[in-house]
VOTIZA-584812 format. One record per residue: y, x, z negated of N, C-alpha, C in turn; residue in three letters. Coordinates in pm, whole numbers, plus 50000, padded with zeros to 5 digits. Example, Ala and Ser with C-alpha at 12.3 -4.5 7.8 and 13.67 -1.06 7.14 Angstrom:
494315131949220495505123049220496705132049220ala 497755128549292498945136749286500035129049213ser 
//
This chain:
496424779351683496304793251723495444794851847met 494574785251873493664786551986494434788452115ala 494004797752196494614800052324495864808552320gly 496344811952200497584819452190497404833952230lys 496264839552199496034853752224494974855852332trp 495114867152399494064871952489493074879452400asp 491974873052366491054879052270490304891052327tyr 490274892152458489734904352516490634916152482asn 491964913752483492904924152445492754927652297leu 492614917352212492424919752069491174928352047ile 490094924852116488844932452103489024946852151ser 489774948652258490034962052309490814970352207arg 491784964052143492584971052041491714974651921ile 490824965551881489904968451770489014980451805gln 488454980451924487544991151962488255004551976gln 489535004252012490285016652031490775022651899ala 490695014951791491145019651660489975019251563asn 489245030151556488095030851466488555028551323asp 487885019451253488345015551121488305027051021ile 487315035851034487235047350943488425056750966val 488775059151091489905067851122491205061951070asp 491385048951091492635042651049492765042250898val 491705038050829491775037350682491915051450623ile 491315061350687491425075250638492855080450647ser 493685074150730495095077950736495845073250612glu 495245063850538495915058250422495275062350290his 494015065550290493345069450166492145078150196leu 491665084850095490545094150111489225086550104asn 488395088150206487085081750210485985092150196leu 484935088550124483775097350109482515089850154glu 481585097150211480365090950263479425087150149lys 478895075150157477925070350059476865062450136lys 475755068950163474725062650245475225060850387gly 475105048850438475555045950574477025041650578lys 477655040550461479025035750455479955046350398glu 481255043250400482265051750340482885044150223met 483275051350119483865044850003485175051749967val 486065044049907487345049649863488005040349764gly 489105045049705489865036949611490625026149687leu 490465013749645491105002549713492615002749690cys 493425001949796494875001949779495454988349745pro 494604977949737495114964549718495034959749573phe 494564968149484494624965349342494544978649268his 494734978649139494684990949061493224995049045thr 492805004349126491395008249135491195021949071asp 490335022548972490095035248902488765041848943his 487975034749017486765040649073486575034649212lys 486035042249306485955037249443485225023849452pro 485935013449495485315000349507485474994449647ser 486155001849736486274997149875485205003749960met 484424995650030483385000650118483794998050263phe 483605007950347483955006950488482705009250571val 482404999950660481205001050744481585006050883ser 481185018250918481465023251054480725015251161pro 479555009651126478755002251223479374988551250val 479674981151142480234967651157481734967851182lys 482384979351157483844980651173484594970751084gln 484134969550959484814960950863484894968350729ile 485774963350640485874968950505485784957450405phe 485394960850284485344950850176485504957850043lys 486364952149959486494957049822485694947849731cys 484754953549655483904945549569484554942649435phe 485784947549415486494944649291487494933249308ala 488334934149413489374923949430489074914149541cys 488054916749623487664907349727488364909049860gly 489294918449870489974920749998488964925450101ala 489144921150225488224925350328488724921550465gly 488084927150567488464923850704488144935150799gly 488774934350916488604944551018489774954151012asp 489914962551114491004972351116492354965451123val 492434954051193493684946551200494104941551062leu 493154936050989493484930450858493874941450759lys 493234953050769493604963950677495054968050699phe 495414970550824496784974750853497774963650820val 497404951350849498284940050820498614939250671gln 497604940650586497824939950442498464952650387met 498024964050438498504976950385499974979050415arg 500414974850537501784977350577502654964850574glu 502064953950521502814941450503503424936750634asn 502604935650737503054931550869502584917350900leu 503224911050996502684898651050501534902251145thr 500754892151183499654894951275500154900251410phe 501184894151471501684899651597502174914151583pro 502824917051472503294930851450502114940451436gln 501064935851372499884944351355499234947351489thr 499124937051572498564939051706499374949551782val 500694948151776501544957651847501454971551787gln 501364972251655501284985251585500034992851629arg 498884986051627497634992851661497494995051811leu 498104986451890498114988852035498885001552066ala 500015003251999500815015452019500045027651974lys 499335026551862498565037951811497505042351912arg 496925032451981495855035352076496375038052217ala 497675036952236498235039152368497985027752465gly 497865015552412497625003652494498944996252511ile 499344994052634500604987152662500394972152654asp 501244965552575501214951052567502644946052569ile 502804933252596504144927252593504634926952449glu 505924929852426506454929352289506244915552229pro 505894915452101505714902752032506794901351927val 507324889551912508434887251821507914882151688gln 508624885651584508274880751451508634865951440arg 507694858051396507954843951380508514841451241arg 509464832451234510054829251104510584815151106ser 510424807950995510964794550981512194794450893asn 512694806150857513824806550766514684818650790gly 515554821750694516504832650710515864846250719pro 514594847650677513954860650686513854865550829glu 513894856150924513834860051064515014868651106gly 516114868251024517284876351055517124890651007glu 516124893250924515934906650872515314915650978gln 515574928450963515054938351057513564940351027leu 512704937851125511274939351100510884954051112asp 509684957151067509254971051055509134978151189ser 508714970851292508544977251422509884981051484leu 510864972151471512194975251524512824986551442lys 512624986151309513164996651223512545010251258leu 511245010251287510565022551326511205028551451glu 511545019951549512175024751672513575030151646lys 514335023451560515695027951529515655041351457ile 514735042951362514595055651292514245066951389asn 513325064151481512915074251579514095078051668ala 514915068151705516085070951789517105079551713trp 517355076151586518305083851506517815098151488ala 516535099851460515985113251440516115121551568leu 515825115551681515965122751808517395127551827lys 518375119251793519785122951805520125134651713asn 519645134051589519935144651493519255157751530trp 518035156951583517345169151628518135175751741ile 518615167651835519415173151945520685179851892glu 521315173751790522505179951729522185193651672asn 521045194551603520695207051537520465218351636leu 519815215351747519435226151840520395227651957trp 521475219751956522525221952056523245234952021arg 523395244152115523875257752086525075258551994pro 526145251352021527345252651941527355243051823glu 526965230751845527045220551740526265224351615thr 525035229551633524175232051518524085246351474gly 524955255151523524845269451493524915272251343ala 525885266351275526055269051131524885263551051ala 524365252351094523245246251022521975254351041val 521775259351162520605267751187520675280551103arg 521885285751085522055297651001521715294350856lys 522105282550810521785278350673520265277550655tyr 519575271850754518115270650746517485284450739ile 517965293550823517435307350823517675313950689thr 518865312150632519185318250502518305312750390asn 517815300750408516895295050309515485300550325arg 515265308650429513965314850450513015306750534gly 513505295750592512645287150674512725291550820leu 511575291950885511525296651023511935285651120ser 512345289751239512685279951343511455271851380glu 510305278351385509065271251419508795259951320glu 508975262851191508725252751089509775241651097leu 511025245351118512085235351127511835225751242ala 511335230951353511015222251467509785213651436arg 508785219651373507555212451342507815200951246lys 508695203151148509005192851048510165184051093trp 510645186251215511635177751280512935176451200gln 513445187851153514735187551085515825183951184leu 516895177951134517995174051219519325176551153gly 520405173451224521755175751174522625163551204phe 523115157151096524095146351109525465152851107ala 526165152651220527435159851233528495153651143val 529565161151121530645156751034531575147451112asp 531075135351138531835125451213531465111651162ala 532415102151177532195088651127531425080051227trp 531335084651352530795075751455529805082751548asp 529065092451498528105099251585527015089351628asp 526295083451531525265073751565525865060551612leu 526825055551538527385042451570528065042351707thr 528705053451742529345054151873528345054351986gly 527255061751968526235062752073525455049752091lys 525475041151988524735028451996525655016652022ala 526945019352037527925008452043527674998952159ala 527115003852269526884995252386525684986052369his 524894988252263523714979952241524104966952170lys 523434956152205523684943352140523314943851992thr 524194939251908523974938751762523714952551702asp 524274963051762524034976651713524504978351570ala 525694973251538526244974951402525334968451299ala 524844956351331523974949351237522674956951214lys 522054961451323520764968251310520904981751239tyr 521934989351271522115002451207522385000751058leu 523144990251025523424987650883522164983450810thr 521374974550870520134970150807519134981650793gln 519194991250884518295002750878518765013250778ala 519955011350719520465020950623521065033250687gly 521365032650816521935044050888523445042850903leu 523975031250872525405028950883525855020250767ala 527185020450743527785012550636528795003150699val 528714990250666529614980550725531024981450668gly 531994978850754533404978150713533774963550685arg 534694961550590535104947950556535744940950675glu 536504948650755537194942750869536294941650992gln 535034945250978534094944551090533724958451140gly 532594959251208532124972151256531464980151145gly 531154992551173530495000951074530755015651104cys 530345024351010530485038751029529205045550981tyr 528985057951025527755065250992527625067550842asp 526435065050791526165067650649525965082450622lys 525225089250709524915103450691525895111750775phe 526675120150709527665128450779527625142550721arg 527645152450809527625166650770526475169450674asn 525285165750717524105167750633522935172950716arg 522145181550651520855185750707519885174350681leu 519285169050787518475156950776516985160150773met 516325154650672514875155950655514235142350681phe 513445140850787512765128050808511655126150705pro 511585114250649510545110850552509535102150625ile 508275106350624507245099450700506185093650606met 505575082950652504445077750576503205085850611asp 502085082050554500875090050570500375090150714val 500805080250794500395079950934501345087551026thr 502435092750971503375100451051504555092551105gly 504665079751069505845071851111507065076051030arg 508215076551093509455079351021509895066550951val 509875066650819510195054650742511575055550677ile 512135067650667513445069450605513905083750621gly 515035086950556515605100250569516165105150436phe 516165118250423516885124750315517895134250377gly 519115134350324520145143050380520725152150275gly 520765165350304521335175350212522725178950262arg 523735176950174525095179450217525305194150254thr 526105196350356526455209950399527915212850365leu 528545203650294529935205550253530075204550103gly 531165198450058531435197549914531245183349862asp 530465175349931530185161749885529495162449750asp 530015155349649529375155849516527945150649516pro 527615141949613526225137349625525475147749708ala 524805157149639524145168249708523065163049802lys 522265153749753521205147749835521425132649844tyr 521105127049958521235112649980520005107850054met 519405097150003518235091250068518605078250138asn 517755074050231517905060850290517775050250181ser 518455038950197518245027950102516885021550125pro 516505012750036515225005650050515264996550173ala 514194997050250514034988350367512614982850367thr 512274975250471510904970250481509914981550497val 510364993250540509475004750556509555014550439leu 510725015750378510965026850286511235022050144phe 510475027450051510685025649908510425039149845asp 511475045549794511295059349748510345060449630lys 510135049549556509185049949445507745049549495ser 507565046949627506225046349686506055056649797gln 507015065949812506995075449923507035089749871ser 506315098549939506265112749903506605121150025leu 507515130550008507885139050121506765149050150tyr 506355149550277505335159150318503915153950309gly 503725141150272502355136150253501555136250383leu 502195132450495501445132250621500975146050660ser 501765156450627501365170250659500385175850555gln 500435170750431499645176550322498345169150294ala 498195157150350497075148550311495715155450327arg 495505161850441494195168050466493915179250368glu 494925187750343494745198950250494525193950108ala 495185183050071494995177249938493555172249924ile 493065165350026491695160150021490675171450012ser 490875182050088489935193250089489945200749956leu 491125202749899491225210549774491005202049650ser 491225188949662491115180249546492305180949455gly 493325188749494494515190649411495775187649491thr 496655179649432497975177149490499015184049404ala 499845192149466500915199049394502225191749423val 502905187749318504145180049332505325188449287val 506295190249377507505197849347508695188349360val 509915193849343511095185249341511805184349475glu 511855195249553512745195649667512065196049802gly 512815191949905512305192550042511965206850083tyr 512875216150057512645229950099511525236450019thr 511315231849895510175236849818508865233649891asp 508785221349940507575217050013507415225250141val 508485226250218508405233050347508055247850332met 508635254450232508345268650211506885270650174met 506355261650087504945262750049504045261450172ala 504345251950258503545250050380503715261950475his 504915267150484505165278450574504335290650534gln 504155292350403503415304050354501935301250334leu 501475289150370500035286650369499505278350255gly 500365273650166499915264950057500275250650098ser 499335243850163499665231550235499335218650160glu 498955219750033498665207649956499835203749866asn 501055206449914502265204449834503075192949891val 503565184149803504435173049839505585172549739val 506575164149767507695162549675507905147849645ala 508215145149518508625131649480510085130049521ala 510435118249569511805115849612512635111949491leu 513645119849461514395117849339513835126749230gly 514325124649109513945133348997512765128148918lys 512145117448965511125111248881509875107848960arg 508725111748909507455107648966507125093848912leu 506825084449000506585070648958505095067548957thr 504785055848903503395051148905502915049349048ser 503825045049137503475043549278503065056749340gly 503815067549311503455080849360502065084849311his 501825082649182500535086549124499385078749186ala 499605065849212498545057749274498215062949414arg 499255066749490499045071949624498255085049619ile 498665094049533498015107249525496585106149475leu 496325096349390494985094749336493965091449444arg 494425086149558493505082949667492965095549733arg 493685106649720493295118949789492895130149693tyr 493445130049573493285141549483492595137549353ala 491895147149296491305145249165492215151049056lys 493175159349099494045165849003495455166949061arg 496455165048977497855166949017498455178048932ile 499085187548999499815198248929501305196048955val 502055194448850503495192248860504215205448840leu 505035209248937505835221448925507305217448934ile 507975217948818509385214348813510205226448768phe 511525225248785512405235648734512205236948584asp 512365249248530512085251648389513285249148300ser 514345242648353515485239348268515155226748187asp 516105222448104515875210948016515565198448097val 516345196248205516125184348289514745184848353ala 514315196748397513005198048459511885194948362gly 512035199548237510995196748136510955181948103lys 512135175648098512165161248071511505153548184ala 511765157748310511145151248426509645153148423ala 509205165248386507765167948377507125159448270ala 507845157648159507325149548049507105135148094asp 508085129548166507965115748214506845114548318arg 506805124148410505805123648516504395124748460ala 504255132748356502955134448294502445121248237met 503325113548175502915100848117502505091048227glu 503225091348340502865082848453501455085948501val 501165098848515499845102748565498735099148468cys 499015100448339498025096648240497745081648246leu 498815073648264498635059248276497755055748396glu 497865063748503497075061248623495705067848617gln 495365073548502494035079148479493705090048581lys 494565099948592494335111148681494615124048606ile 493815134348631493985147248565495315153248608asp 496165156448511497485161748544497755174348463val 498315184448532498655196948466500085200848503arg 500655209648423502065213248438502225228148458leu 503165231848544503455245948567504955247448589ala 505495258748545506915261448561507075275348619phe 507875276348727508155289548783508965297548682ala 508645310448663509355318548563510815320948600pro 511585324148496513005327948511513855316848571asn 513415304548552514225293248596514325291448746gly 513455297948822513525296848968512885283849016lys 513425278749128512755267349188511605272649273asp 510625264049309509445268749383509765276149512pro 510805271749584511145278349710511535292949687cys 512435295249592512875308949562511715317149506asp 510885311049423509755318249365508765322349474tyr 508515313649570507625317049681508175328749762leu 509475328749787510085339549864510035352749789leu 510215352049658510275364349578508895369549542glu 508005360649497506715365049442505565363749543ala 505725355249644504665353549744503725342049713gly 502935338449813502105326649802500955328649704val 500435340949689499325343149595499785340849453glu 500995345449420501535343049287501745328049264ala 502165321149368502355306649359501015299749333phe 499975304049403498655298049382498125301249243arg 498395313349195497995316849058498715308048957asn 499985305048986500745296248899500095282448892leu 499615277749007498935264749012497615265248936ile 496845275948958495545277148891495695277948739asp 496805283848695497025285648550497815274248489ala 497985263348564498775252048515498275247448379ala 499195243948294498895240648155498395226348141glu 497365224648060496875211448030497985203047968asp 497995190348004499085181747960499205181047809val 498085180847739498155179847593498615192947530leu 498255204147592498755216947542500275217447555glu 500765212447670502215212247689502895203447584phe 502355191647563502945182647465502845188247323lys 501755195647296501595201547164502695211847138trp 502915220247240503985230047225505345223447211gly 505565212847286506825205547278506995199147141leu 505915194047087505985187946954506385198246849leu 505775210046855506125220446758507585224546770asn 508075225646894509495229046914510385218346854glu 510045205846878510885194846830510835193646679gln 509665196346619509575195846473510405207046409leu 510395218846474511205229846420512695227146437arg 513045220646549514465218246577514975205446512ala 514085196846466514505183946411515395185646289gly 516525178946292517485180146184517225170046072gln 516485159746103516255149546001514885143246021asn 514525134545927513215128145930513055119346053leu 514125112746096514055103846212513675111346338ser 514275123246358513965131346476512505135546477asp 512025140046361510635144646354509655133046372arg 509995121446316509145109646332509035105546478thr 510175105846550510185102346691509345112046773glu 509405125046740508615135046812507125132546790ala 506745129446668505335126646639504865114146712ile 505735103846713505365091446780505105093846929arg 505945101846993505785104547136504495112347163arg 504155121647077502905128947098501705119747082phe 501755110946982500635101646961500485092247081leu 501605088347141501525079947260500805087247373gln 501125100147391500455107947495498975109447465thr 498645112147339497245113447301496485100447328ala 497145089247297496515076247320496265074047469ala 497245077647552497075076347697495945085247747leu 495855097247692494795106347733493425100747698ala 493315094847581492055088647541491715077047634leu 492715069047665492505057747754492085062347893gln 492655073647936492345079048068491055087048069ala 490385088047953489135095547939489325110347976arg 490515115647946490755129647975490505138547853gln 490135132647741489925140347621488465138747578met 487705149447588486305148547544486245148947392asp 485045147647338484895146547193485365159147121ser 485125170847183485555183347120487085184147119val 487695181247235489155181647243489775171547147ser 489145160047137489645149647046489635154646901arg 488525160946862488415166146725489465176946699thr 489665185846798490645196546783492065191146769val 492415181846858493775176246856494025168746726val 493085160246687493275152746564493345162046443leu 492535172746445492585182346335493915189746330gly 494435193646447495735200346451496835191346397arg 496815178846443497835169346397497745167146246leu 496525165646199496325163346056496875175045974ser 496565187346019497035199245947498565200545955glu 499125197946073500555199746093501365189246017leu 500885176746019501665165745966501305162145822leu 500185167345775499765163745641499285149445632gly 498715144345742498205130645749496715131245776ile 495945122545714494505122745734494155119345879ser 492995124445923492525121746058492315106846079val 491785099845979491535085545993492835077846014ser 493915082045945495205075245961495755077546103arg 495595089646153496055092646289495265084346389ile 493955083046371493145074946461493575060346458glu 493975055346338494465041646327495745039746408gln 496645049846401497905048946475497655048746626glu 496715057146672496405057646815495785044446860ile 494905038746778494295025846813495355015046822ala 496345015346733497425005346735498275006746861ala 498525019046904499305021447026498585015747147ile 497275018347155496495013347268496434998047268leu 496324992147149496284977547140497594971547187lys 498714977647145500024972847186500224974347337gln 499724985347393499844987647536499054977247615lys 497854974147568497044964047637497734950447632arg 498384947247520499074934547507500254933747602arg 500984944947617502124945247708501694944147853arg 500524949747885500084949848025499384937048065ser 499144928047970498394915948001499034907248109arg 500394905848112500994897748220500714903048359pro 500434916048371500154922048501498674921948534asp 497884915348450496434915948470495994909448600ala 496894901548659496534895248787496284905548895ala 496854917748875496674928348974495214932048990asp 494424929548883493004933048890492204922648968glu 492774910648983492154900249065490684897749027gln 490504892448907489154889248861488604877648944val 487374878848985486764868549069486654855448992asp 486944844349060486824830949003485854823149088ile 485014815549023484054807449096484804797449184asp 484594797849316485314788649404485094773949368pro 483894770649312483594756649278484544751449170asp 485144760649091486014756448982487444754049029glu 487774758249152489164757149194489324749149323arg 488294743249374488424735149495487794721549470val 488284711449544487704698149530486414697349611asp 485774685749605484474684349670484564685849821leu 485654681049880485804682150026485914696750067ala 486714704349992486864718550025485544725950003ser 484824721849898483524728149874482574725449992lys 482604713150042481744709850157482144717950279ala 483454719550301483914727450415483464741950404gln 483554747350284483134761150262481634762650290arg 480834752950243479374753850261478994752750409glu 479744744750483479484743650627479754756950697ile 480884762950665481224775750728480274786850683leu 479844786450557478854796150510477564795050591glu 477144782650615475894780450689476014785950831ala 477144783750896477334788751032477364803951033val 478004809950933478064824550925476674830450901leu 475884823450819474544828550789473524825350895gly 473694813750963472744809251066473544803951185his 474034812751271474874808451384474224797951471pro 472874797651476472204788151564472334773751517asp 472874771651395473044757951347474394752151387cys 475194759851464476524754951500476464742251582phe 475464740851670475324728751749475224716451662gly 474434717351555474284706351461475614703051394gln 476374713451361477674711651296478664705051390val 478754710351514479724705251611479444690851651ala 478194686551639477844672851675478334662751571ala 478644667551452478984658251345480434659651294arg 481004671551306482384673551259483144681851362val 484474681551352485324689551439486344697151355ser 487144705451421488164713151348489104704151271val 489414692451327490364683351261489844678251127ser 488534679551102487974675150975488194685450864asp 488674697350900488884707850800490344707750754phe 490534709950626491854709950566491824701150443gly 492924700050368494264705450399494434720350369pro 493414726650312493514741050285493744748550417asp 494884755550427495264762050552494294772950593glu 493774780450494492854791450527491534786050581gln 491034775050520489794769050571490004763750713leu 491174757450737491434752350871491524763750972arg 492214774450936492374785651027491034792151058glu 490184793750956488884799850978487984790751062leu 488064777651039487294768251120487734768851266ala 489044769751290489544770951427488984783451494glu 488934794451419488424806951476486944805751511ala 486154799751422484714798551447484434788851562ile 485084777251561484874767651669485354773351802phe 486474780851799486994786851921486074797551977gly 485464805351887484554815951931483324810051998leu 482754799451936481554793351994481874785452120phe 483114780452129483504773052250483484782052372ala 483714794952350483664804452459482274810252481gly 481274804452412479874809052425479694823652387asn 480554828452296480464842352251479524843052130ala 478784853952116477944855551997478814857551873pro 478274853551759479034854651636479074869251590leu 480264875251598480484888951550481674888551453gln 481474894751337482534894251236483834900151287leu 483744911351358484974917751405485764908451495ser 485054900751581485754891451668486354879851591gln 485664875451486486224864751404487494869551332leu 487444881751278488634887051211489794888051309tyr 489494891051434490554892151534491134878651573gly 490494867551532490984854251566491734847551452arg 491724853551333492484847751222493734856251199val 494874849751190496124857051180496474860951037glu 496234852150942496674854950805495674863650732ser 496184872250647495294880750566494504872250467ser 495084860950423494374851950330493134846250397ala 493254842450525492084837250597491064848450618ala 491534860750639490624872050652489844874450524gly 490534873550410489844875250282488854863850257asn 489224851750300488294840450285487044842750369leu 487214847750491486064850850575485164861050506leu 485764871250446484984881350373484204874950259thr 484864865950187484234859350073483064850550118glu 483284842550222482234833550268481074841150332leu 481354851850400480294859950459479414866050350gln 480074870950243479304876550131478434865850066ala 478974853750051478194842749994477024839150084ala 477254839350216476194836050311475054845950305ala 475384858550279474344868850272473504867550145glu 474084861650041473394860949912472594848049895gln 473054837249958472404824349936471154822850023lys 470164816149967468914813750041468764799050081thr 469734790650038469614776150063470704771150157asn 471164779650248472284775850334471964763550418leu 470784763350479470434752250567470164739550488leu 469574740850370469284728850290470574722650237ser 471604730750214472864725250165473734719950279gln 473384723650403474234720150516474314705050537leu 473174698050535473184683850564474024676250463asp 473914679850335474724673350232476204676250250gly 476514688650289477924692150309478504684650427ala 477724683350536478194675850652478414661150617leu 477484655650540477614641550500478864639650414ala 479114649050324480294648050238481574648650319ala 481594657350421482804658450503482984646050590leu 481874640850641481954628450718482444616950630glu 481964616650506482384606150412483884607150385asn 484384619450374485824621550352486604616150472arg 486134619550593486814614850713486784599550719thr 485654593750687485474579250685486444572850586his 486564578550466487464573150363488914574150407ser 489254585050474490624586750520490964576350627arg 490004573050714490244562950816490494549250752arg 489704545950653489904533250581491284532850519ile 491684543850457492984544450392494114542650492gln 493964549050610494994547750714495084533350761leu 493944526950776493954512950818494614504050713leu 494344506750587494964498950479496474500450484lys 496934512750506498364515350506499054508350623gln 498354507450738498994501650855498754486750871gly 497974480950780497594466950796498594457650726met 499024447650795499914437750734499144424650724asp 499344415950821498594403350824497804402350951lys 497494414151003496784414351133495304411551109asp 494854400151150493454396151127492464405551193asn 492844410851310491944419851381491704432451300glu 492774438051240492624450051159491794447051034leu 492034435250976491244431450858489754430750893lys 489484425251010488094423951053487454437651075gln 488214447051137487714460551158487434467451025met 488334465650929488154471750798486914466250730leu 486694453350742485524447250681484244452650743ser 484244454250876483064459450944482754473850901gln 483804482050890483584495950848483034496550707ile 483604488350618483164488550479481724484250466ala 481284474150551479904469350545478904479950589gln 479334488950677478414499250725478104509550618lys 479004510550519478764519050404478514533450441gly 477464539350384477234553650402476644557450536pro 476354547550624475794551050754476914556750841asn 477334568750807478594574050855478564577851001leu 477424580551056477394584651197477624572651289arg 477564560351235477834548251313478974540451248asn 480044547451224481134541451147481844530551222ala 481654529451351482244518451425483584521651485gly 484094533451466485364537351525485174550251602ile 
//
């Protein structure tokens, strides 16, 4: 890696992208002393465990060990390669650099990378926006938008577009580009034909761009303007877009959600836009009919409470029931609200106004109250014992989740258990036993996923003695940079390995000192490409800050590494030796010198 990058450029990109600003685009940060804290996005975090230092321009999670600079955060958060991350943050800061290509040793190199996909999405959106506002082409669509009560100002602000009723609007305009059919198909904007070529996927649809929290266009939703049985159509999954992890309107709503502490989740695109148009800006939509665990994890970074507003029909109540369980599993306060008379939020906002909508949110029903009412309805409607038993089982599962999420205080717990006992004719102790059994079974099922929590393991238990020596050497340099001269006099980068992360980190440290630069963590992070090496740097730096015997352990670690190098040389000589007396003599001389490793004779 040495010499591959202009590290002055890397440093410029780091300085132009304040780490607090960048991380705040992805999650909610709160001030704690001289640092900022937030929920770590790299593991299932239920209390803020990620610390961000505005002074050092680094972050560290004390639960899972993830850490690094602004480059490493974006690289891990958006699953980019290091070159892509450099280009991504350079673009964010308005710094022009030469395009960097994704490196690949296999077929993955043929896949559309995120940066190219981002450009294709932006190009498609620009085309659709032009279609919508072209006087004749988009006249009928603009009338439809107006009839829905949405203003032209809002439609322009939210970048609505129009995919015309043609098979080759996008594909035809891109036909002169090299590999256009392949790229459009991989981006989910076109569908390939068996005989070759492709045609537009979105036709005669009002197009809603779906953006991530930073405002990048990651996918699209299209609402049919004709008689297509598929009323709504989303982009397929790509390297940028996963509808189970994406929320419509999040980039526009994030600030209002953080300020209010409440995220309001509705079903439709126009529901979100109407709420924002009328001043209720903490509203987002789940893509599809189901709120997922991924949605809940994202919202939990910004909100303390989620209010779900779904249609009041049977399907809406079922969706609310599922979404509620997801939120409880993610340990977040969740409440339910339904617009009266079966209206969707958009129509209700137009008819009743934004104050009524806000009152609806404020009066949202506690999740357990909703389930209690549902249980009573199901018990009354149950035709047989099996139906009633299933209804009771589902309520107990919700109660168990609420207890696990710490959403039920002792008073609420006593009330709920008493109600159940009275209604079902079962003792409170028996109900408590059933809830305990549900929680035990849930913990057993979730055990295979426990790796997500990333419990710390003592490095000494998972590395051999040579790797331990390498780690101790790097720890000493991180803790006492002035000892690097002593280190460089006895070992070199080639002595580090076979662990790739240790080798990469050693290259970065030796390269930094070779340029006579002072040891700065941000510069070191800018010299390691892999996120694994960045996390290792975070780990070793933390160890260096805690240990008081760094210098005393250094000499032993250097001797151990020299001994390893010495042993490897002997082994190589053995492997290459046949009947060569000269080689035998050299081997004998080296062996006689024994542990006097600094005079090994080679």
